[in-house]
Phi, psi and omega in degrees: 000138182288124182305146179312310185288345179280331176301126186307318175298312172306303184298320178300319176295320183289324183291318177299320173293323175299312180306309184298307186294322183284326181296325175303314181289319183296328178291321179288328179294338173276309187296315187300305180294324180301317175303313179298318179296319180301322183282352174101017182278150187263180181303330175295313177297317181300310175311308177303321174289327179290324183294330178298338175296334182255340182309308181293334178288328171313303185280335192260343187299311178286327167296321177298324180294316175295324180294326179283326176296328177276329194242347180086231193251308195292320181298312175303316184292330184285332178286321183291321173306313176303311178297323179289338173282315185300321184305298175303328176301325177294320179293328176290319177281334184226072190288104178200170183293324182294320183295317179301326181287324177292321175297316182300314183297316183296308189292321177297314176297318181290319178299318184298306186297319174301315180304316176305313180296318180290322179286322177295322181295311182296317180301315176297334183277344183291147184273328177200186186299315171306310178302323173306305187300325187282315188283330178284336176295317180296306183304321184290351175300319187312289179302330178292314183296314183297326178291347169271303189298318179301297182297321186293316183291316173295325179290325176294315179295324174300317185279327192247336187294325181293326184287320179298333182262006178095010180266212185242166177296132173064034174271186186292336173295316178303316178294317185305307184298328183287322174299320179294323180300321178286349182271332180276337182296326177293343174293318175294321173305315181292323173302324177284330187262344189293335178270358182295145176276138175286145174272166184290132185289149175276127183305133176269146181305156173296141177090013172110173180303142179286159180258144182274349179301318173307338180301333184291341172287346176283110177316321179295319174301319183297314183295321176297320178291324178297316183294316184296321175299310181304317175286327174295329177296329170301312168308311180293324182282323175301316181291327187277315185290324183299309177305322182291312174305308179301318179294321181290331179269004177078017178285149184280170181299320183299317183288324171296318181295324182292319184294309182297323178296322176298323176299307185301314172311306179306308175305312180295316179307307179297327174288339177284332178272344178303313182299329176296335179252010189305323189285341184259344176288152174228128187303313187295322181295315174302307184296322180295315182299317188292323180295320179297310183290327176298320179297314177303306181299326178285335175295324189267338190308311183294347179274355180278109201271339188246161174311310179303318182289315181294328176289330176294311176299322180299315180299310186296318180292327178290326176296318187287310177286339181298337186280345188284304188310316181301317182302309178303316182287325173302314180294326182293317179292332181284342185250000182230151186296155183297318182294351181242017182302312182297313181292323180292324172298315183296324178294321171297319176296319186289322179300310179297328186277325169308320173291322179291339171286318189276323185297312178304315176300317173304311183297325178292316177296314178293329180292329176289316194278317192232353176104149181291339184298316181307316180308312182297315188293322183294312177300314180307320184288319181294325178291317176307312183297326186279006178290341173290325173299323177293323176303324177292346174288000176295335182294324192260005183244162180211170180255353173253222180290147182283000000 
């Protein structure tokens, strides 16, 4: 019998649910900082607000991983859907910086918990290493598509919803409608996931669930986490710097959202082709190449003066970084025990989100002191230097069964 996650329709439902849930957070990640900038808050406050989308994931990731290891898919996702709806509802009812901070905490934690359950479910259903690369490439299309739909739809609503009701571009009504839009998407996510079949549970060791912390003693796991942290920082800096640069240059919310959306579309497009090439790809080679190319693009990005030029760099960056997550997840499942898959995914998520909490605040501080261009160049240099660690992942992957 074909595993549930391997069925094309079952996988399509999981991808659709992931799109809706992640698009909710992605839309809020655009709307919230633009609202804060419009109200007069500076780069440091915006960076702190963006960091809250990751803060709750730092503390909830491992408990969410253990919860997924015990309960499977549907129960964790149902809790995540509820929290993702509640966050933007708070922002609609009480539009303030404090309310947006609460929404960021709730939506970030919920999206992370759902991602752990979805990735664990798909990874456990894979037959071998090639299948791992294929199914994670398909699943990774979800965040890429949602990073287009969320910001673009939110940006359009911010600019036009107020005008439709007789107001002005980017007025309070526009932001309220955008927040409400992000509250409705999780309902669609639950409709997609609720009929998915659970996989057979993995027997837990005697004496209770095993801990993921001993995995950190494995040099390959530490190398993987370092590489993943460096590359995830690239997503964070792009999400932070583009709205700030666009605001400084007078771009509208729609234009800024489209630039971010172009990045997401490019990441989604490249992930569509990855499953077709899964048998010929090697995780370490893809990740190493991506780090070198990203370093080059970050070096030239701040010199792009127009929306079209920034959009072109955004597309190239999306094509490059879009290849990374499926390779990272495939490697992770190959180097960790089945009983710890949920917690291993959570450990990865906790590590990168701890960075995502601290890095936007660093970006905001650095943006005030030395300018946002220096942030791009610094992160690009670190990624280029880290490509040596990615090359070392070749010892932990294989072309056959995991």
